[in-house]
N, C-alpha and C positions, 0 to 999 in steps of 0.2 A: 504494500500500500504506500501511497505517497505521503507527503508531509501533512500533518493535521493543521487545520486553520486555527489561529489564536482568536478566541471569541471574547477575550477580556476587553472591557471598555478602555478606550484610549484616554488621553488626558481630558479633564473636565474643561469644556469650552469656556473661555473667559466671560462670555456673555451670560453664562449660566451660574457663575459664582454667587450672585445674590440669592439664588434659589437653593443653595447647598443645605440650608437649614431644614428643608423639606425632605431630603433624601432619607429613605429607610422605609420600614414597615410600621404602620400605625394600626392599632386595634382598639375597639371599645364598643359602646352602645349609643343608640340614638332613638329619637322618636319621630315618626312620620304622622302628619296630619294634613287634612285638606278638606274643604267644604263638601266635596263629593264622597268622602270616606265615611263609613258608618261609625267608626271609632278609631282612636289613635292606635298606632302599631309600634311597639318597642322592637327594635332590631339590633342585631349584632353586626359588626362591620370590620372589614380589613381593607386598608388603603395602602398602596405601595407607590412611592415616588422613586424612580430608578434611573440611574445614569447608565446609558447603553453605548456610550462612545460617539454619539451624534449630538448636534447642537439643539437638543430638546431633552426634556425629562419625561420618561415614559410614566404613564399613570394607569393604575389598575385598581378597581374597586369591586368588592364583593360584599353583599349583605344577605342576611338571613333573618327569619322571624325568630326573635329571642325565645319565645315560648316553646317552639318545637324544632328549631334548627332548619326548617325548610327554606330553600332558596327564595330570595325576594327580588334582588335587583343586581345588575352588573353594569359596569361602565369600563370602557377601554379607550385610551387616547393618549394625548401628549400635551405638555405645557411647553411652549416655545417662545423665544424672544420675538417680538414684533418690531415695528418701526417706532422711532422716537421714545424708547424706553417702555413701550407698551408690551404686555404679555398676551399671548394667544393660547386659548384652551380649545382643543379639538377633541370631541368625545363622541363615541357611539354607545347608544343604549339599546342593545339587541333585543331584549325582551319587549320593550316598548315600541320598537321600530322607529326610533328617533335618533337624529344626529344633532349635535350642538356645537356651534362655533361661538366662543365668547372672547371678549377683549377686556383687559383690565390693567391694573397697576399694582405694583408691590410697594408698600410703605413699611419699611423695617421688616417685621415678621407678620405683616397683615397683607393678605391678597384678596382683592375684590374683583370679581369677574362678572360680566353681564353680556347677554345676547343682544342688548339694545343696539350695539354697533356691529353685531355679528349676525347669526342666523340660527333658526331651529328649522330643520326639515324632517319630514316623516314619510314613511312608506305609505302606500294606499291604505293599509290596514293599521297604521301606527296610531299611537295615542294622540289625542288632540292638544299636545303641548304647543304653546305659542311663544313663551319667553321663559328664561331662567336667569336668576341672579344668585351668585355664590359669594360667600364671605368666609375666608379661612383665617384663623388666628393661631399662632404658635407661641406658647410660653413654656420655655424649657422643654420638657418631654411630653407636653400636652398639646394636642392639635384639636381645636374646636372649630365647628363650622355651622353655618346656617345656609339653607337653600330656599329661595322663594321661587314660586312657579306660577305661570299663568297658562290657562288653557283657552280653547275657543269659547267656553262658557263662563269661566271664572277669571277675574282679573288677578294681577300679581298678588300672591298671598303666601304667607309663611307655610313651608311644606316639610322641611327636614331640619333637625338640630341634633348634633352629636358631639361627644367628647371622646377622643381617641388618645391612647398612650403609645409612646414610641416603644416598639418591640425590638428593633435592631437599627 
């Protein structure tokens, strides 16, 4: 057999340095609520921000119903530097048939992202998501976030809130 390919990430791109505090695996619990839901749902969650040797941070999110461990939601995507100090978040929500492109800014260890200057698209059978706003905050080994969502029927409303602890 020939030489094996080295899959280790290369050097951290300088434009990603301000995002270094996010790197790692975070896990914890949160609560989902929305006017169209019968009741609030407690969920467990794992989020990974990973350097893969390219000028973006790979983002992976998995959540499950806290009560019974059944799968709840998945997101896959990337956080990447944009123009003029802006950040871009590109996500796929496969269960919902939705994609999200958000733009935002980093202030210290706070990251605010919104689809207001981006886009939400959906498959023909996708959920009626119209807009998403995300706020991430990191204090030491704690990452907390809130997500607001709008649908075709409901205006922008609080949807998710969670607190995750750094695992690695």
